[in-house]
C-alpha positions in Angstrom: -50.2 24.0 2.6 -50.2 20.3 2.7 -47.8 20.3 -0.1 -45.2 22.5 1.8 -45.5 20.3 4.9 -44.8 17.2 2.8 -41.7 18.9 1.3 -40.5 19.9 4.8 -41.0 16.4 6.1 -39.1 14.8 3.2 -36.3 17.4 3.7 -36.0 16.6 7.4 -36.0 12.9 6.6 -33.0 13.2 4.2 -31.2 15.5 6.6 -31.5 12.9 9.3 -30.1 10.2 7.0 -27.3 12.4 5.8 -24.9 11.8 8.7 -25.3 8.0 8.3 -24.5 8.4 4.6 -21.7 11.0 5.0 -19.9 8.9 7.7 -20.3 5.4 6.4 -17.2 3.5 7.3 -15.8 0.8 5.1 -14.8 -2.5 7.0 -11.8 -4.6 5.6 -10.4 -8.0 6.3 -6.9 -9.2 5.7 -8.0 -10.4 2.2 -9.3 -7.1 1.2 -6.2 -5.3 2.5 -3.8 -7.5 0.7 -5.7 -7.2 -2.5 -5.8 -3.5 -2.3 -2.1 -3.4 -1.7 -1.4 -5.3 -4.8 -3.5 -2.8 -6.8 -2.1 0.5 -5.4 1.3 -0.1 -4.0 4.0 2.1 -5.8 6.6 -0.3 -4.7 5.2 -3.2 -6.7 4.7 -1.0 -9.7 8.3 0.0 -9.6 9.3 -3.7 -9.6 6.9 -4.2 -12.5 8.7 -1.5 -14.5 11.9 -3.4 -13.9 10.4 -6.4 -15.7 9.7 -4.2 -18.7 13.2 -2.8 -18.6 14.6 -6.4 -18.7 12.4 -7.3 -21.6 13.6 -4.3 -23.5 17.2 -5.4 -22.7 16.5 -8.6 -24.3 15.1 -6.8 -27.4 18.3 -4.9 -27.7 20.4 -8.0 -27.4 18.3 -9.6 -30.0 18.6 -6.7 -32.3 22.5 -7.1 -32.3 22.0 -10.5 -34.1 20.2 -9.0 -37.0 21.9 -7.2 -39.9 21.3 -3.5 -40.0 19.8 -1.7 -43.1 20.5 1.8 -43.7 20.2 4.4 -46.6 22.5 7.2 -47.3 22.7 10.1 -49.7 24.5 13.4 -50.4 24.3 16.4 -52.7 27.4 18.7 -53.4 27.3 22.1 -55.2 30.8 23.4 -56.3 31.6 27.1 -56.9 32.5 26.2 -60.5 33.1 23.3 -62.7 36.7 22.6 -63.7 38.3 20.8 -66.8 41.6 19.2 -67.6 43.5 19.5 -70.8 41.4 17.6 -73.5 38.1 18.6 -71.9 38.0 16.0 -69.2 35.9 17.0 -66.2 37.8 17.0 -63.0 35.3 19.0 -60.9 31.6 19.1 -61.7 29.3 21.9 -61.1 27.2 19.6 -58.9 27.3 16.0 -57.8 25.1 13.5 -55.9 25.1 10.1 -54.6 22.7 7.9 -52.7 22.5 4.1 -51.8 21.6 1.3 -49.4 23.8 -0.3 -46.9 23.4 -3.7 -45.3 26.0 -4.6 -42.6 26.5 -6.9 -39.7 29.3 -7.5 -37.2 29.9 -10.8 -35.3 32.6 -11.9 -32.9 33.9 -15.3 -33.7 33.7 -16.0 -30.0 29.9 -15.9 -30.0 29.6 -12.9 -27.9 26.5 -11.6 -29.3 24.7 -14.9 -28.9 25.9 -15.3 -25.4 24.6 -11.8 -24.4 21.2 -12.7 -25.9 21.0 -15.8 -23.8 22.1 -13.9 -20.7 19.3 -11.2 -21.4 16.7 -14.0 -21.3 18.0 -15.3 -18.1 17.9 -11.8 -16.7 14.2 -11.5 -17.4 13.6 -14.6 -15.4 15.8 -13.1 -12.5 13.9 -9.9 -12.6 10.6 -11.7 -12.3 11.9 -13.6 -9.3 13.2 -10.4 -7.8 9.7 -8.7 -8.5 7.9 -11.6 -6.7 10.3 -11.2 -3.7 9.5 -7.5 -3.6 5.8 -8.3 -3.7 5.8 -10.9 -1.1 8.0 -8.8 1.3 5.6 -5.9 0.7 2.5 -8.0 1.4 4.2 -9.3 4.7 4.7 -5.7 5.8 1.1 -4.9 4.9 0.0 -8.0 6.9 2.1 -6.8 9.9 0.6 -3.4 9.7 -2.9 -4.9 9.6 -2.5 -7.1 12.6 -0.6 -4.2 14.4 -3.9 -2.1 13.8 -6.1 -4.9 15.0 -3.9 -5.3 18.1 -4.2 -1.5 18.8 -7.9 -1.8 18.3 -8.1 -4.5 20.7 -5.9 -2.8 23.2 -8.3 0.2 23.0 -11.3 -2.1 23.9 -9.4 -3.5 26.8 -8.5 0.0 28.0 -12.2 1.0 27.8 -13.2 -2.1 29.7 -10.6 -1.3 32.2 -12.0 2.2 32.7 -15.5 0.7 33.1 -14.5 -1.7 35.8 -12.3 1.0 37.7 -15.3 3.5 37.5 -17.5 0.8 39.0 -14.9 0.1 41.7 -14.7 3.9 42.4 -18.6 4.1 42.8 -18.5 1.0 45.2 -15.6 2.6 47.2 -17.7 5.9 47.5 -20.6 3.8 48.8 -18.6 2.1 51.3 -16.8 5.4 52.4 -20.2 6.9 53.1 -21.2 4.1 55.4 -17.8 4.2 57.1 -16.6 0.7 56.1 -13.4 2.1 54.3 -11.1 5.0 54.7 -10.6 8.0 52.5 -7.4 6.4 51.1 -9.4 3.6 49.5 -11.3 6.1 47.4 -8.1 8.0 46.6 -6.5 4.8 45.4 -9.6 4.1 43.2 -9.5 7.5 41.7 -5.7 7.4 41.1 -6.1 4.0 39.3 -9.1 5.3 37.3 -7.0 8.3 36.2 -4.2 6.0 35.1 -6.7 3.8 33.2 -8.1 6.9 31.3 -4.6 8.1 30.5 -3.9 4.5 29.0 -7.2 4.7 27.1 -6.1 8.0 25.5 -2.7 6.5 24.7 -4.4 3.5 23.1 -6.7 5.9 21.0 -3.7 7.6 19.6 -1.7 4.4 19.0 -4.7 3.1 16.9 -4.9 6.3 14.8 -1.1 6.0 14.1 -1.5 2.4 13.2 -4.4 3.1 10.9 -2.4 6.0 9.3 0.5 3.6 8.6 -1.7 0.9 7.1 -3.6 3.5 5.0 -0.4 4.8 3.6 0.9 1.2 2.8 -2.4 0.2 1.1 -3.6 3.5 -0.3 -6.8 4.0 1.7 -8.0 7.5 1.5 -11.1 7.3 3.7 -12.3 6.3 7.1 -12.1 2.4 7.7 -12.4 -0.3 10.3 -10.7 -3.7 10.3 -12.2 -7.1 11.0 -10.4 -10.3 11.9 -13.3 -12.6 11.2 -11.1 -14.2 8.5 -10.0 -16.7 11.2 -9.4 -19.5 8.7 -5.7 -19.0 9.4 -6.2 -20.6 12.8 -7.5 -23.8 11.1 -4.6 -23.8 8.6 -2.1 -25.5 10.9 -2.3 -28.8 9.1 -0.1 -27.2 6.2 2.9 -27.3 8.5 2.4 -30.7 10.0 5.7 -32.2 8.6 8.0 -34.8 10.0 10.9 -32.4 10.5 11.7 -28.8 10.1 14.2 -29.9 7.4 11.4 -30.6 5.1 10.3 -27.0 5.2 13.9 -25.9 4.8 14.1 -28.1 1.6 10.9 -26.7 0.3 12.2 -23.2 0.9 15.4 -23.9 -1.0 13.4 -25.1 -3.9 10.7 -22.4 -4.0 12.1 -19.2 -2.5 12.4 -16.7 -5.1 15.5 -15.1 -3.6 17.3 -18.5 -4.0 16.2 -18.9 -7.6 17.3 -15.3 -8.3 20.7 -15.9 -6.8 21.2 -19.0 -8.9 20.3 -17.4 -12.0 22.7 -14.5 -11.2 25.4 -17.1 -10.7 24.7 -18.7 -14.0 24.7 -15.3 -15.7 28.0 -14.4 -14.0 29.6 -17.6 -15.2 28.4 -16.8 -18.7 29.9 -13.3 -18.5 33.3 -14.9 -18.2 32.9 -16.5 -21.7 31.7 -13.2 -23.0 34.8 -11.5 -21.7 37.0 -14.2 -23.1 35.4 -13.7 -26.6 37.4 -10.5 -26.8 40.5 -12.6 -27.7 38.7 -13.8 -30.7 38.6 -11.9 -34.1 35.5 -9.9 -35.1 34.1 -10.4 -38.6 32.1 -7.5 -40.3 29.8 -8.3 -43.3 28.9 -5.5 -45.6 26.7 -5.1 -48.7 26.3 -1.8 -50.4 24.4 -0.6 -53.4 25.4 3.1 -54.6 24.1 5.3 -57.4 25.9 8.5 -58.2 25.7 11.4 -60.8 27.3 14.7 -61.6 26.7 17.6 -64.0 28.5 17.9 -66.2 29.4 14.3 -66.3 32.8 12.8 -66.2 33.8 9.9 -68.4 35.2 8.1 -65.4 32.0 8.4 -63.3 30.7 5.2 -62.0 26.9 5.7 -62.0 25.9 2.5 -60.2 27.7 0.0 -58.1 27.0 -3.0 -56.0 29.5 -4.9 -53.8 29.9 -7.0 -50.8 32.9 -7.1 -48.3 34.1 -9.1 -45.5 36.4 -7.7 -43.0 38.2 -9.4 -40.2 39.6 -7.5 -37.2 41.9 -9.1 -34.7 43.2 -7.0 -31.8 46.9 -7.4 -31.1 47.7 -5.3 -28.1 45.2 -3.6 -25.7 47.5 -2.7 -22.8 46.0 -5.6 -20.7 42.4 -4.5 -21.1 41.1 -8.0 -22.1 42.9 -9.8 -19.4 41.6 -7.4 -16.7 38.0 -7.8 -18.1 38.2 -11.7 -17.9 39.6 -11.5 -14.4 36.9 -9.2 -13.3 34.3 -11.5 -14.7 35.9 -14.5 -13.0 35.8 -12.5 -9.6 32.1 -11.7 -10.1 31.4 -15.3 -10.9 33.1 -16.4 -7.6 31.3 -13.6 -5.7 27.8 -14.7 -7.1 28.6 -18.4 -6.0 29.3 -17.1 -2.5 26.1 -15.1 -2.6 24.1 -18.3 -3.3 25.6 -20.1 -0.3 25.0 -17.1 1.9 21.2 -16.8 0.7 20.7 -20.5 1.3 21.9 -20.3 4.8 19.9 -17.1 5.5 16.8 -18.8 4.2 17.4 -21.8 6.3 17.6 -19.7 9.4 14.5 -17.7 8.4 12.5 -20.8 7.9 13.6 -22.3 11.3 12.8 -19.0 13.1 9.4 -18.7 11.5 8.4 -22.2 12.4 9.6 -22.0 15.9 7.7 -18.7 16.3 4.7 -20.5 14.9 4.9 -23.4 17.4 5.5 -21.0 20.3 2.4 -18.9 19.6 0.4 -22.0 18.9 1.3 -23.8 22.1 0.8 -20.8 24.4 -2.5 -19.6 23.0 -4.7 -22.2 25.0 -2.8 -21.4 28.2 -3.2 -17.6 27.8 -7.0 -18.2 27.0 -7.3 -20.2 30.3 -5.4 -17.4 32.1 -7.8 -14.7 30.9 -10.8 -16.8 31.9 -9.4 -17.5 35.4 -8.3 -13.8 35.7 -11.8 -12.5 34.8 -13.5 -15.0 37.2 -11.1 -14.0 39.9 -11.8 -10.2 39.4 -15.5 -10.8 39.5 -15.2 -12.7 42.7 -12.9 -10.2 44.4 -15.1 -7.2 43.2 -18.1 -8.8 44.8 -16.1 -9.5 48.0 -15.2 -5.9 48.2 -18.7 -4.8 47.8 -19.6 -6.9 50.9 -16.5 -6.0 52.8 -14.6 -9.3 52.4 -11.8 -7.8 50.4 -9.8 -4.7 50.4 -9.1 -2.2 47.5 -5.6 -3.6 47.0 -7.0 -7.0 46.2 -9.3 -5.5 43.7 -6.4 -3.6 42.0 -4.3 -6.6 41.8 -7.1 -8.8 40.3 -7.8 -6.0 37.7 -4.1 -5.6 36.8 -3.9 -9.4 36.3 -7.0 -9.3 34.1 -5.8 -6.5 31.9 -2.3 -7.9 31.5 -3.8 -11.3 30.6 -6.1 -9.8 28.0 -3.3 -7.9 26.4 -0.9 -10.9 26.2 -3.7 -13.1 24.8 -4.6 -10.4 22.2 -0.9 -9.9 21.3 -0.3 -13.7 21.0 -3.5 -14.3 18.9 -2.5 -11.7 16.3 1.0 -12.8 16.3 -0.1 -16.4 15.8 -2.1 -15.3 12.6 0.8 -13.3 11.4 3.2 -16.3 12.0 1.2 -18.4 9.6 1.7 -15.8 6.8 5.4 -15.4 7.8 6.2 -19.2 7.6 4.4 -19.3 4.2 6.6 -16.4 3.1 9.7 -18.3 4.5 9.2 -21.5 2.6 8.2 -19.6 -0.6 4.4 -20.1 -0.8 2.7 -17.1 -2.5 0.7 -15.1 0.3 -2.1 -14.4 -2.2 -2.6 -18.2 -2.6 -3.0 -18.4 1.2 -5.8 -15.9 1.2 -7.6 -17.5 -1.7 -7.8 -20.9 0.0 
């Protein structure tokens, strides 16, 4: 009997623990989210495949510099053997041949070597492009992270607002019973409370949507919560203490992968002009062949074994303007790539200035907004107590409450925008974001 009771108690104990185990929720910081994004993001994997494709392009360009070795062979069976006068075989009953061929073709303009150099530059360009994709993706993830935190904070503000208005409604009911206020005061309190509850429901749904977007970007497939305790970004301002914003722009022009990629593309396009011009030069073909042949019956003129080398030179005379068109097209692409470099440099400069000014704006307004929240909270507490003692009316309480809610929302939005602006300015000047979170 005791044994059955012990089993029952253990069963009930584990059942009571099961909800806690089943609904355990993971908590992530910005560090965790960015690391998970790097591991699971399809967009980053796609860019990594582009690197592999560029490496295979280099291997193909290198292969064109190495002579090709091939073997060949054939067997022929005739319907009958034929002889000329005197018994000379002119058609055997069967014949065969096989051999080895070594050949290579080069343009005297060095086209193959130039394409090989371009393929190596293309790998470096694709690496820069992949880095740009990764950094842009991490910024999007960070933006979704702080959007979710902002929605989470808005929900907390909405719940606090409902609690305050519920308390105010109860105070209005008490004062209505003793005849100190009219029915309209209670109706106003109930209307404000209903509106606050509606905002709370809206905030709950916005939080669910923000979490869904973040989970899609990062690849989270379970319930999770976010934490903003990684507030070292707030103490990271000394990184941007420079004499002028021009110093940040210069750093960006040196380190932004988009700029380096555009410069490499310009160099590659310039080299493509000389590749197109190499079509005006002759092409030389080197060939070495070993052949062995046999037939039955054998002919006296049969060469059973041969080994030879050959050099062939091909020089195109007339191609209906094809070479000229290709050279002009390559020159136009070179000019185009030069313009792209100038355009990207200007865009990067504006990007850095905007990011830095946003950073300064959020930094300089944070303390003022914190003070505003403190004053608004003290003001609400004072007006709320005055209402309880009949020294303030309901409109005063509503105004004080609305000021508090607005102040808290503005402070929350500015705080998270400030943290995000630090990452954005790092991205703008070309500093890897993963280095930022590993400090």
